[in-house]
C-alpha positions in Angstrom: -4.3 -32.6 5.5 -4.3 -28.8 5.5 -1.3 -27.3 3.7 0.9 -24.6 5.2 3.3 -21.9 4.0 6.6 -20.8 5.5 7.1 -17.1 5.2 10.5 -16.1 3.9 11.6 -12.8 5.5 12.8 -9.9 3.5 16.6 -9.9 3.5 16.8 -6.4 2.0 14.6 -3.3 2.6 11.3 -3.4 0.9 11.4 -2.0 -2.6 8.4 -3.0 -4.7 5.4 -1.7 -6.6 2.0 -3.3 -5.6 -1.1 -3.4 -7.7 -4.0 -3.9 -5.3 -7.1 -5.9 -6.0 -10.4 -4.1 -6.4 -12.4 -3.6 -3.2 -14.6 -6.5 -2.2 -17.0 -4.1 -0.4 -17.4 -1.9 -3.4 -17.6 -4.8 -5.9 -20.4 -6.5 -4.1 -22.3 -3.3 -3.5 -22.0 -2.4 -7.2 -23.5 -5.8 -8.1 -26.5 -5.3 -5.8 -27.1 -1.7 -6.9 -26.9 -2.8 -10.6 -29.6 -5.4 -9.9 -31.8 -2.9 -8.0 -31.5 -0.1 -10.6 -32.2 -2.3 -13.7 -30.5 -1.9 -17.0 -27.0 -3.1 -17.9 -23.8 -2.2 -16.1 -20.1 -3.1 -16.6 -18.2 -3.2 -13.3 -14.5 -2.4 -14.0 -11.5 -3.4 -11.8 -13.8 -5.8 -10.0 -12.4 -8.1 -7.4 -12.5 -11.8 -8.2 -12.5 -13.7 -5.0 -14.6 -16.3 -3.2 -16.9 -13.6 -1.8 -17.6 -11.8 -5.1 -17.9 -15.1 -7.0 -20.6 -16.2 -4.4 -22.4 -12.8 -4.9 -22.3 -13.3 -8.7 -23.6 -16.8 -8.4 -26.5 -15.7 -6.2 -27.6 -13.1 -8.7 -27.4 -15.7 -11.5 -29.6 -18.1 -9.5 -32.1 -15.2 -9.1 -32.3 -14.8 -12.9 -29.9 -11.8 -13.5 -27.6 -12.1 -16.4 -24.0 -12.0 -15.1 -21.0 -12.2 -17.4 -17.6 -12.2 -15.7 -14.2 -11.8 -17.4 -11.4 -12.5 -14.9 -8.6 -11.5 -17.3 -10.0 -8.0 -17.8 -11.3 -7.8 -14.2 -14.8 -6.9 -15.3 -18.3 -8.1 -14.4 -21.3 -7.3 -16.6 -24.8 -7.3 -14.9 -28.0 -7.2 -16.9 -31.1 -6.6 -14.7 -33.8 -6.3 -17.3 -36.2 -4.6 -15.0 -36.4 -3.6 -11.3 -37.7 -6.9 -9.8 -36.0 -10.1 -8.9 -36.5 -12.2 -12.1 -36.9 -15.6 -10.5 -39.7 -16.3 -7.9 -37.8 -19.2 -6.5 -34.1 -20.1 -5.9 -31.8 -22.0 -3.7 -28.9 -19.7 -2.7 -25.6 -20.5 -1.1 -23.8 -17.5 0.5 -20.7 -19.3 1.9 -19.1 -17.2 4.6 -19.5 -14.0 2.7 -21.1 -11.5 5.0 -21.9 -9.0 2.2 -23.6 -11.7 0.0 -25.5 -13.1 3.0 -27.0 -9.8 4.1 -27.3 -8.0 0.8 -29.0 -10.8 -1.2 -31.4 -11.5 1.7 -32.7 -8.0 1.6 -32.8 -8.0 -2.2 -35.0 -11.1 -2.3 -37.3 -9.8 0.4 -38.3 -7.0 -2.0 -39.8 -9.5 -4.5 -43.3 -10.1 -3.0 -44.4 -13.7 -3.3 -41.0 -15.1 -3.9 -39.7 -18.1 -2.0 -36.0 -18.5 -1.4 -33.8 -21.0 0.5 -30.6 -19.7 1.9 -27.7 -21.9 3.1 -24.1 -21.1 3.9 -20.8 -22.3 5.4 -21.1 -23.6 8.9 -19.2 -20.5 10.1 -22.0 -18.3 8.8 -24.5 -20.1 11.1 -23.0 -18.1 14.0 -22.7 -14.7 12.3 -25.3 -12.0 13.0 -28.3 -11.6 10.7 -31.1 -11.2 13.3 -31.2 -7.4 13.1 -31.9 -7.6 9.3 -34.4 -10.5 9.6 -36.4 -8.5 12.3 -36.5 -5.5 10.0 -37.7 -7.6 7.0 -40.4 -9.1 9.2 -41.6 -5.6 9.9 -41.9 -5.1 6.1 -43.9 -8.4 5.6 -41.5 -11.3 5.0 -41.7 -14.6 6.8 -38.8 -16.9 7.8 -38.6 -20.6 8.5 -35.3 -21.7 10.1 -33.6 -25.1 9.7 -31.5 -24.8 12.8 -31.2 -22.0 15.3 -33.8 -19.2 15.1 -32.7 -16.1 13.3 -29.6 -17.8 11.8 -28.7 -19.5 8.6 -29.9 -21.7 7.0 -33.5 -20.6 6.4 -36.3 -20.4 4.0 -37.8 -16.9 3.3 -41.3 -16.1 1.9 -40.8 -12.6 0.6 -43.4 -10.1 1.6 -42.1 -7.3 -0.4 -41.0 -4.0 1.1 -43.9 -1.9 2.3 -41.7 1.1 3.1 -42.6 3.7 5.7 -40.9 3.6 9.0 -38.7 0.6 9.8 -36.4 0.0 12.7 -33.2 -2.1 12.5 -30.6 -3.2 15.1 -27.3 -2.9 13.3 -25.1 -2.9 16.4 -23.6 -6.3 15.4 -22.7 -5.4 11.8 -23.1 -2.3 9.6 -23.8 -4.7 6.7 -27.3 -5.3 8.1 -28.1 -1.6 7.7 -26.4 -1.4 4.3 -28.4 -4.3 3.0 -31.7 -2.7 4.0 -30.7 0.7 2.6 -29.8 -0.7 -0.8 -33.0 -2.7 -1.1 -35.3 0.1 0.0 -35.6 1.8 -3.4 -37.8 -1.2 -4.4 -40.3 -0.5 -1.6 -43.9 0.5 -2.2 -43.4 3.9 -0.7 -40.6 6.1 0.7 -38.7 4.4 3.5 -37.4 5.9 6.7 -34.8 3.6 8.3 -34.2 4.2 12.0 -31.5 2.6 14.1 -32.7 1.0 17.4 -29.1 1.3 18.6 -25.8 2.4 17.2 -23.8 0.7 14.5 -20.2 -0.3 14.1 -18.0 0.3 11.0 -19.9 3.5 10.2 -17.6 4.3 7.2 -19.1 1.3 5.4 -22.6 2.9 5.8 -21.2 6.1 4.3 -19.8 4.1 1.5 -23.3 2.6 0.8 -25.0 6.0 0.8 -22.3 7.5 -1.4 -22.6 4.7 -3.9 -26.4 4.8 -3.9 -26.2 8.6 -4.8 -23.6 7.8 -7.4 -26.0 5.3 -9.0 -28.8 7.9 -9.0 -30.9 6.8 -6.0 -32.7 9.2 -3.7 -31.2 8.7 -0.3 -30.0 10.8 2.6 -29.1 10.7 6.2 -31.4 12.9 8.3 -30.4 15.1 11.3 -32.0 12.6 13.8 -29.6 9.8 12.5 -32.2 8.0 10.5 -32.1 7.4 6.7 -34.6 8.4 4.1 -34.8 6.3 0.9 -37.0 7.3 -2.0 -38.7 4.9 -4.4 -37.8 6.7 -7.6 -35.3 4.6 -9.6 -32.5 6.3 -11.6 -33.8 7.9 -14.8 -30.4 7.4 -16.5 -28.8 4.0 -15.8 -25.0 3.8 -15.3 -23.2 2.0 -18.1 -20.0 1.5 -16.2 -18.6 1.6 -12.6 -15.0 1.6 -11.6 -14.1 -0.2 -8.4 -11.5 1.5 -6.2 -8.4 -0.6 -5.1 -9.1 -2.3 -1.8 -8.0 -0.2 1.2 -8.0 -3.1 3.6 -5.7 -5.0 1.3 -3.5 -1.9 1.2 -3.0 -2.0 4.9 -0.8 -5.1 4.7 1.7 -3.6 2.3 1.4 -0.1 3.9 2.8 -1.4 7.2 5.4 -3.6 5.5 8.2 -0.9 5.4 7.8 -0.5 9.2 8.9 -4.1 9.6 11.5 -4.4 6.8 12.6 -0.8 6.1 12.6 0.6 2.6 9.5 1.7 0.6 6.4 0.3 -1.1 4.5 1.9 -4.0 0.8 1.4 -3.9 -0.3 1.8 -7.5 -3.5 3.8 -8.4 -4.4 4.2 -4.7 -3.9 7.9 -4.1 -7.4 9.0 -5.3 -9.5 6.5 -3.3 -12.2 8.2 -1.3 -15.0 5.7 -0.5 -13.4 3.4 2.0 -13.2 4.0 5.7 -10.1 1.8 6.0 -8.1 4.5 4.3 -7.9 5.9 7.9 -5.4 3.1 8.7 -2.8 4.9 6.7 -3.3 8.0 8.8 -2.8 5.8 11.9 0.5 4.5 10.6 1.7 8.1 10.1 0.4 9.3 13.4 2.3 6.4 15.1 5.5 7.5 13.3 5.8 4.1 11.6 5.8 5.3 8.0 5.6 8.5 5.8 3.2 8.5 2.9 3.4 10.7 -0.2 1.2 11.0 -3.2 3.3 10.7 -6.3 2.9 11.2 -10.0 0.4 8.7 -11.7 -2.0 8.4 -8.8 0.2 6.2 -6.6 1.1 6.4 -2.9 4.7 6.0 -1.9 4.9 4.5 1.7 8.4 4.7 3.1 9.8 3.6 6.5 10.1 6.1 9.3 12.0 5.9 12.5 9.6 5.4 15.4 11.5 7.7 17.6 9.8 8.6 20.9 6.3 8.2 19.5 4.0 5.9 21.5 1.7 3.5 19.8 -0.5 3.7 23.0 -4.3 3.0 22.6 -6.1 3.0 19.2 -9.8 2.6 18.6 -10.6 0.5 15.6 -14.4 0.4 15.9 -14.8 2.2 12.5 -12.1 0.3 10.7 -12.0 -3.1 12.4 -10.9 -5.1 9.4 -7.5 -3.5 9.8 -6.9 -4.0 13.5 -5.5 -7.5 12.7 -2.8 -5.9 10.5 -1.4 -3.7 13.3 -1.9 -6.3 15.9 0.1 -8.9 14.1 2.8 -6.4 13.1 3.1 -5.2 16.7 5.1 -8.4 17.5 8.1 -6.9 15.6 7.5 -3.2 16.5 8.9 -3.4 20.1 6.2 -1.0 21.4 3.3 -1.9 23.7 -0.1 -1.2 22.1 -3.7 -1.4 23.1 -6.3 -2.0 20.4 -9.9 -1.2 21.3 -13.4 -1.0 19.8 -13.2 -4.6 18.4 -15.9 -6.6 20.3 -18.1 -6.9 17.2 -15.3 -8.8 15.4 -15.9 -11.7 17.7 -18.8 -12.6 15.3 -17.1 -12.2 12.0 -15.3 -15.0 10.0 -14.1 -16.2 13.4 -13.8 -14.7 16.9 -11.1 -12.5 15.7 -10.2 -11.0 19.1 -9.6 -14.4 20.7 -8.0 -15.8 17.6 -5.4 -13.0 17.4 -4.8 -13.2 21.1 -4.1 -17.0 20.8 -1.7 -16.6 17.9 0.1 -13.5 19.2 0.9 -15.3 22.5 3.2 -17.5 20.4 5.4 -14.6 19.4 4.9 -11.9 22.0 5.9 -11.4 25.6 2.4 -10.9 26.9 -1.1 -10.5 25.4 -4.1 -9.4 27.4 -7.6 -10.0 26.0 -10.8 -8.2 27.0 -14.2 -8.3 25.5 -13.5 -5.2 23.5 -9.7 -4.9 23.4 -6.3 -6.5 23.0 -3.2 -5.3 24.8 0.0 -6.5 23.3 3.5 -6.4 24.8 6.1 -7.6 22.3 9.5 -8.8 23.2 12.2 -6.0 23.2 14.2 -8.2 20.8 11.8 -10.7 19.1 14.7 -12.5 17.4 16.6 -13.1 20.7 13.4 -14.2 22.5 12.7 -16.8 19.7 16.2 -17.8 18.8 15.8 -21.3 20.2 12.9 -22.2 17.9 13.4 -25.6 16.3 11.3 -24.4 13.3 8.8 -21.7 12.3 6.0 -20.8 14.7 2.7 -22.4 13.4 0.0 -19.8 13.0 -3.5 -21.1 13.0 -5.7 -19.1 10.7 -9.2 -20.3 11.7 -10.1 -20.2 8.0 -9.9 -16.4 8.3 -8.2 -14.6 5.4 -7.2 -11.6 7.4 -5.4 -13.6 10.1 -3.4 -15.3 7.3 -2.5 -12.1 5.5 -1.6 -10.2 8.7 0.8 -12.9 10.0 2.2 -13.2 6.5 3.3 -9.6 6.7 4.7 -10.2 10.3 6.8 -13.1 9.0 8.4 -10.8 6.4 10.4 -9.1 9.2 13.9 -10.6 9.3 14.1 -10.9 13.1 17.1 -13.3 13.1 18.9 -11.2 10.4 19.7 -14.4 8.5 16.7 -14.8 6.2 15.5 -17.7 8.3 11.7 -18.3 8.2 10.1 -18.0 11.6 6.3 -17.9 10.7 4.4 -20.7 9.2 0.8 -20.0 8.0 -1.6 -22.9 8.2 -4.3 -23.1 5.5 -2.9 -20.2 3.4 -5.5 -20.9 0.7 -8.1 -19.2 3.0 -7.0 -15.8 1.5 -9.0 -16.7 -1.6 -12.0 -15.1 0.2 -10.7 -11.6 -0.8 -7.2 -11.9 -2.4 -6.4 -15.3 -3.8 -2.9 -14.5 -4.9 -1.8 -12.5 -1.9 1.1 -14.8 -1.0 2.3 -14.7 -4.6 2.3 -10.9 -4.5 4.2 -11.0 -1.2 6.8 -13.3 -2.6 7.1 -11.1 -5.7 7.6 -8.1 -3.5 10.4 -9.8 -1.6 12.1 -10.9 -4.9 11.8 -7.4 -6.3 13.4 -6.0 -3.1 16.3 -8.4 -3.4 17.0 -7.3 -7.0 20.2 -5.3 -7.4 19.3 -1.9 -9.0 21.6 0.7 -10.5 20.1 4.2 -10.1 21.4 7.2 -12.1 20.5 10.7 -10.8 21.5 13.6 -13.0 21.0 17.3 -12.9 22.7 20.7 -12.7 23.9 22.6 -9.7 21.6 23.0 -6.6 18.7 20.8 -7.9 18.9 18.5 -4.8 20.9 15.6 -6.2 23.1 15.0 -3.2 20.5 15.4 -0.4 17.9 13.3 -2.2 20.4 10.6 -3.2 21.8 10.3 0.3 18.4 10.0 1.8 17.2 7.4 -0.7 20.5 5.4 -0.3 19.8 5.0 3.4 16.2 4.2 3.0 16.7 1.4 0.3 20.2 0.2 1.3 21.8 1.6 -1.8 25.5 2.6 -1.9 25.6 6.3 -2.7 28.3 7.8 -5.0 28.6 11.5 -5.5 30.6 11.9 -8.7 30.9 15.6 -8.0 33.2 14.7 -5.1 35.3 12.7 -7.6 35.9 15.9 -9.7 36.6 17.9 -6.5 39.1 15.3 -5.3 41.0 15.4 -8.6 40.9 19.2 -8.6 42.3 19.2 -5.1 45.1 16.9 -6.2 45.9 19.1 -9.2 46.0 22.2 -7.1 48.1 20.5 -4.4 50.6 19.5 -7.2 50.8 23.2 -8.3 48.9 22.3 -11.5 46.0 24.7 -10.8 46.4 26.2 -14.3 47.4 23.0 -16.0 46.2 22.4 -19.6 44.4 19.2 -20.5 47.6 17.4 -21.6 49.4 18.1 -18.3 46.4 17.3 -16.3 46.0 13.9 -18.1 49.7 13.1 -17.6 49.4 13.8 -13.9 46.2 11.8 -13.4 47.7 8.8 -15.1 50.1 8.5 -12.1 47.3 8.6 -9.5 46.1 5.4 -7.9 42.4 5.6 -7.2 40.7 3.7 -4.4 37.5 3.6 -2.4 36.8 4.3 1.2 33.6 3.3 2.9 32.3 3.3 6.5 28.7 1.9 6.4 28.3 2.5 10.1 28.4 6.3 9.6 27.3 6.7 6.0 26.0 5.0 2.9 28.4 7.1 0.7 31.5 5.6 -0.9 34.4 8.0 -1.1 37.3 8.2 -3.6 40.8 7.9 -2.2 44.1 9.0 -3.8 46.9 6.5 -3.2 45.0 5.3 -0.1 44.5 8.8 1.2 41.0 10.2 1.9 40.7 14.0 1.4 38.8 15.8 4.1 35.4 17.3 3.1 36.5 20.8 4.1 39.5 20.6 1.8 37.1 19.7 -1.1 35.0 22.9 -0.5 37.7 25.5 -0.5 37.5 28.6 -2.7 40.3 27.4 -4.9 38.6 24.1 -5.5 35.2 25.8 -6.1 36.8 28.1 -8.7 38.6 25.3 -10.7 36.4 22.2 -10.4 34.0 23.0 -13.3 37.0 23.8 -15.5 38.7 20.5 -14.9 35.4 18.6 -15.0 34.8 20.0 -18.6 38.1 18.4 -19.8 37.4 15.2 -21.9 40.6 13.6 -20.5 39.5 14.1 -16.9 36.0 12.7 -17.6 37.4 9.7 -19.6 39.9 9.0 -16.8 37.1 8.6 -14.3 34.7 6.6 -16.5 36.0 3.1 -15.7 36.4 3.9 -12.0 32.8 5.2 -11.7 31.4 2.1 -13.5 33.4 -0.2 -11.2 31.3 1.2 -8.3 28.4 -1.1 -9.2 30.6 -4.2 -8.5 31.9 -2.6 -5.3 28.4 -2.1 -4.1 27.5 -5.7 -4.8 30.6 -7.0 -3.0 29.7 -5.0 0.1 26.1 -6.3 0.4 24.1 -3.4 -0.9 20.7 -3.6 -2.5 22.0 -1.4 -5.3 23.9 1.7 -6.3 22.7 5.2 -6.6 25.1 7.5 -8.4 24.6 11.2 -8.9 26.2 13.6 -11.2 25.8 15.2 -14.7 26.4 12.4 -17.1 25.5 9.2 -15.1 22.3 8.3 -17.0 23.7 9.4 -20.4 27.4 8.1 -20.3 28.3 6.1 -17.2 25.2 4.0 -16.8 23.1 4.6 -19.9 21.4 1.2 -19.2 20.7 1.9 -15.5 17.6 0.3 -14.1 16.4 3.8 -13.1 17.4 7.1 -14.6 16.2 10.3 -13.0 16.9 13.9 -14.0 16.4 16.6 -11.3 15.8 20.2 -12.3 14.7 23.5 -10.8 14.2 27.0 -11.9 17.3 29.3 -11.8 16.1 31.5 -8.9 15.4 28.6 -6.6 18.8 27.0 -7.4 20.6 30.3 -6.8 18.9 30.6 -3.4 20.0 27.1 -2.5 23.6 27.8 -3.5 23.6 31.0 -1.4 22.5 29.0 1.7 25.5 26.8 1.1 27.8 29.8 1.0 28.4 29.5 -2.7 28.0 32.6 -4.9 28.9 31.3 -8.4 26.6 32.0 -11.3 24.0 29.3 -11.9 23.6 30.5 -15.5 27.4 30.4 -16.1 27.7 26.9 -14.5 24.7 25.6 -16.6 26.3 27.0 -19.8 29.6 25.2 -19.0 27.9 22.0 -18.2 25.6 21.9 -21.2 28.1 23.1 -23.8 31.2 21.0 -23.0 32.1 18.7 -25.9 32.4 15.5 -23.8 29.3 14.3 -21.9 27.3 17.6 -21.9 24.6 17.9 -19.3 21.3 16.6 -20.8 18.2 14.9 -19.6 18.7 11.4 -21.0 16.0 10.1 -23.3 13.6 8.0 -21.3 14.7 9.3 -17.9 12.2 10.6 -15.4 12.3 14.4 -15.1 11.4 15.8 -11.7 11.2 19.5 -11.3 12.1 20.2 -7.6 11.4 24.0 -7.7 8.1 23.7 -5.7 8.6 20.4 -4.0 9.8 19.7 -0.5 12.9 17.5 0.0 10.6 14.7 1.3 8.4 15.0 -1.8 11.4 14.5 -4.1 12.7 11.6 -2.0 9.3 9.9 -2.2 9.1 10.4 -6.0 12.6 9.1 -6.5 11.9 6.1 -4.2 8.7 5.4 -6.2 10.6 5.2 -9.5 13.0 2.8 -7.9 10.2 0.6 -6.5 8.7 0.4 -10.0 11.9 -0.9 -11.6 11.8 -4.7 -11.7 
């Protein structure tokens, strides 16, 4: 009996850091190019999945030395020459399109070799004819066990003669990539011409770029053909680093659009080879998320209000692996969408167009299917439409890893606002094809998002503490506390009591009689406010000239700061009691005194000129230098960047940049 997995929704906004697996497409291309080029190569950050394990096994059966280390995510290939070592082999390619096509072309280059290819039954229906026809032109012969031009078959390799060769790659770009990567082993220069167009063109660009990177002579000609030289690399690569997988990134990049919050995609900002990177652009263009590059090479993806933007019609012909991600998520996005350019995906792991239509009909108001498109109309309120469910909706995966992962992300949306699971994934193990621990990562991301975090944000005047902290509080469901308003409130009280010029002893005696409380209205703000004897002081009364002139003086008094310490620390408990995901408190001694053990400590800074300009825009003309001197020189809790805190200089950053960097630090805190 096939197992299943209920997807537990996110009860809090997403707040997690994701380490993506290496790219399957790059890992398998690197293995083939290592074999073609000869020598020894270490593939770093390699993906370990069913598809890449199948590729490695095929190369072993062909006589290449393959040493894999899953713990260090490395694969070592030793080619010992530029020809396939074994003249005969029985090869199993599973349902791995890259292994099926790439290994077939590699074997064809070994003139006189005889190879038997078998696969999963699903591969019997997947396209390979275009490549077989091209290899026939080059001299190879094929004997088919079942249907002509399909797996399984026996190949008598005729070598690659080179010269002009035509290929029909309209069904899959992998057919063209396979021929291109094997062509350096041809007897003479090869000119590969397309008899028709091809889909997923970015994958062909990936192939060419990697071939150049490995030292092969290859280029795309103005007429759309490809020229591949026979000169093998003079200097063999010793190592190759695999980029994190862009298709895998699509699942977690769209997650904040369904759950709110933010996700940090580690080490992903500098990826360049993969066409599926365009999916992130689509998410931004649709107004679903905002994406920022942050320190350390990561991308911070944060939820964005959809507003009036229309998801309309999007063509996925170049990045078809990601269409399933948006299609599944659309059930919770409340916007009608048409996805086009996907007819070729009917011949992938399954008929992906029909499969997605069948499963989406279980959770959407209407789904229309055409040969090349899906048009999806979600319910205006998915939770209300499905509230009478007796249990989770069973999602059939058709043994397709991308269907399983896409609906896993959809199930993360808390449509009932109760944490009740509403999506059940059948055969979740099918994700092992490309990301075997996907559901473990998704569970960890949810658990991370539910963790209560205390965030301390410190810095001097006009560095952006308040605006950034308020924005982050709303994004991540954190209760915001501005301790500057605490000091303004006490200063107002002292002035109102005619103690504007009070010394520290008188101020302390007066404060001891004040009853501090907290006011909060989550419907209008995520900020908690201090009350005096149940009274909430108006904002305009806290920004008067008299308060502005005296607040820094009172704030420098040890008695005043000590008076507030316990109250400020109590805000963490208050935030928990009121259902927040955490607390973000800003001030000048939060990370050093109030919460020295905070989960996240951030210190914002900016140059004096920038800060003065910001103060002027607020209508405040006090001296930044004088204020800094007072903050930094006071005896009690002087302004310092706490040891171990993250320093962010906001001088040349936009507000959104600082928000993204702050959110990224919070996402990393587990």
